[in-house]
Steps between C-alpha positions, in 0.01 A plus 500: 500500500738433211298190406183700469668759281636236263163326472335835432752582227460163332123522517512837327677335207201279435297639211187630656192496279213729590171342594294456185136598520237423241407801288123527455385470141354822360156463343451672162306827505178474302298809416132496589238576238247773570162501329457811289138614492572815300427493126799457274601822330397535138857544381611191690212300357600594146861399562394165647246428228739596220771275645290227658667232285843593633372502858358149463823370346703658780279339761536159332879526466558616858684218682297353785624558854427141603837384366686771692312416819587133454867591468474708816356204688783275385766754596338557837508126571870482407570811706343354812679166448838675479419700811438179691828347377693814592345504843575127549869543412520797730347362819327162467667172595851397602638580154387862500726802506399594853572145632834487315608833649427368848701187429794708379494691828522168686786386275689820574464443874610138466804590290599776737475267799690229315787732409518630855540146631726353234717793399679692774618767257138576397436672828802722446372623162311824473138511385579553132742209487254272681228601252720419202587160646134404554406622149760265351357200677343249256188451712423870501571525126261214423222662699556834326485333161176328596352834615608664175324230301176566690529874448578459128195280460287754682633782281410305188146460630484872584622590150234275347237656720611851403477404133148368549405816688630709210300295249196529725523880506537511122188290452313719748591800286387321185176401670434858609566626149282229350225570753509872429491439126223244537292737711558775246379274220211382715402858580509585129291193429242604761485850357465358150210282610338801662543705183349220292182525709443864415205558263701678231792259501562249224773234490805559289441364151788334316564647156568150369144400586352761266405336172239647267445328168567774246383270218150468644260606221207572730517823698252361751716195564811716535327727752387191690867403538586852611213496747656205684818700561319820598312312770838436663643846435201708619371454859129445538463786752622743233292387204171467687498874579491691171600858433149547363355395836697775676382751243136397536520535880601863460285573197167403657318762704304424816270714706614627839253264669630202304858590592411536869335159491794337323754654737299461820707371792836518326804585710725801453768437237831653409710429192873458555788395281557176691145385432529576130834321490350185651199510269734514203618143563408345837131583551215453257306798370143381448200655325352559844804708596471701180130571559565616856779736396296633207192556720709682759653720232156578358364577847784745556434651157137565591619686811791710370431497122875447446528319167879487521487282811245273341712457188812447714329213683416339166857540373636361824322166451606486135861550603463236768376244249781590262759441775346156555570423135855631524563273800413167337635620164844550660506137615492373140600808303695316232221248451246780460702672228558168326126429503431841345758454226379152410136614488582802282712287267223244467230761431706682238624181334147364472357841401237481772368852452129438460240642735443153638871455576520843665193413707656173618816678611293764676306231684828338611624835629176565682507162669847548647501882521829510310554627146758293316470605135355821354372538144630801308225613262730724297766238431266201511729296727511380859752647747593398853368707789733709715716305745407509870153640424163329505382713209182608679630775725514771230158405367325532835695802617360682199138409565272779615304467824311827461207352307277351764298188455131503602452471876462137598384342822776361714466127541599317813863403481544126547836444339748465789782295356753747637422798719661836443821500700676821402648532850830437664354203687663172404333174406606165365414474133444141388359559152683300236505548125258238385162533335337212686631597842405864452151396384452282807622777727248741349216251551601428858536869577150566364358220715676605821437873463747584776693798365743686719464875480838655437626829363493602136706772333364846459556672162759772461374836382827602328525204265455584131447285197870451462607148600718483807524160666778589740391827662147529641450742788261389772242720674438467869124559503290192576180373339253238622477162330176313433379228734641156442235302692675448835210653701240282334704188558560594865124547543434153360754346736347682798152375408626143476665526843178641650297218346735237643482666842121504491487129417740418784294712740178324394658157553620605845152623598340172385749299708434709810124467455522119472718487809250715692211272397688192619566665838131589536399139424736372766358742758143397417589131542 
């Protein structure tokens, strides 16, 4: 009994190391990217377009995550290697800690038995004295030293593994931060690309790229230089629809029969602020849209004789076109003002005040629907137009619609480049600011003739001549839109299907008849 107690006491002195288990490596958390089908807000588009250079530079300078992932792989390999070494020292082979502890237990038993046989006084000692005597034995001391060496080596490996684990967690944090930042930049880049596809968007123009030769003696040559820059500053969707075209759509007068024919088959429409907001930058307002809205307003005027509502509808479209200008003007505001100042300086320095010079400037304004320089008859000099204004809004707000033009027959509407879409329904807008692409799109749209009938805005009866781009109240009453050709196209498709079915039926009948004749011949034979 005493022997067992001594062996148990000595065994408890052996440094016991807990069983080491491999810690699973934590994978870095990577955010998923969701596809955003909603249009980018106008304010966000302006911020992205005004700072698109900084966004691109940030995306280029963002450190790639491949290097961090490579470091993680290296640390993981080292971590697993250390785990194997720690496990081997703990329990694998004859030189492991577990095997050494078992050997020490055997040594204790052997020493105890040896002292019992060789030393008569050893049996008379109490347990504590016997324990001290065995601990002082050289054999036991050597085994303890050997065990300590194994444990020290294992602790060094554990410390190295803990250090690697700490580095691994730090890199995981860096990778998560880098991934989040990269996704943020990528999301901004996607939104920027989406904004660049909107019809009234233009790329940001570098001020350093603006160079107009002020020493050019020919006004025509100088305006040709300026024309190259205006093509980049003014989107095609804006300049192809003139303020005059809007005015003419409301100024002309049609008979009730002509209006019914033009608006036949159109769906009910409702104007809302969201639709107007999208048409101010993300959706194209075409001449077809303008004609539909003007015809609807005139049809309502013939019914209720409310001239205020008719005038409000006209002002609403003028305001909408002006907000389109303000949108792309804000993208390159400094460039616009610099262009105005350089043009005014050139005109005044060269004393270009003749009727021919004024006509050339007027033609330039008319082409781009933007007034840059205004001639002051009293002072005989050129002055820059007001900032953030197209220069046309006051002119057309002041025009009178009361004088009716002679009644004219309504012609069949074939222009369907963009259907009226003054609704809250959403659609992907893929128009880009380019003359050639827009021209091709118009041609293709005219060939396909597959318009989609959507809602258009209804004019507001409380709107006066005073400009107000931000507050336009929306009525809830609906009006029908003209037909866009879907029924005719569906009829054509149905006729084609019927024709194909008839041909297939005829072929089937011929085959059956031949088969019947062959059977009759066989029976006769």
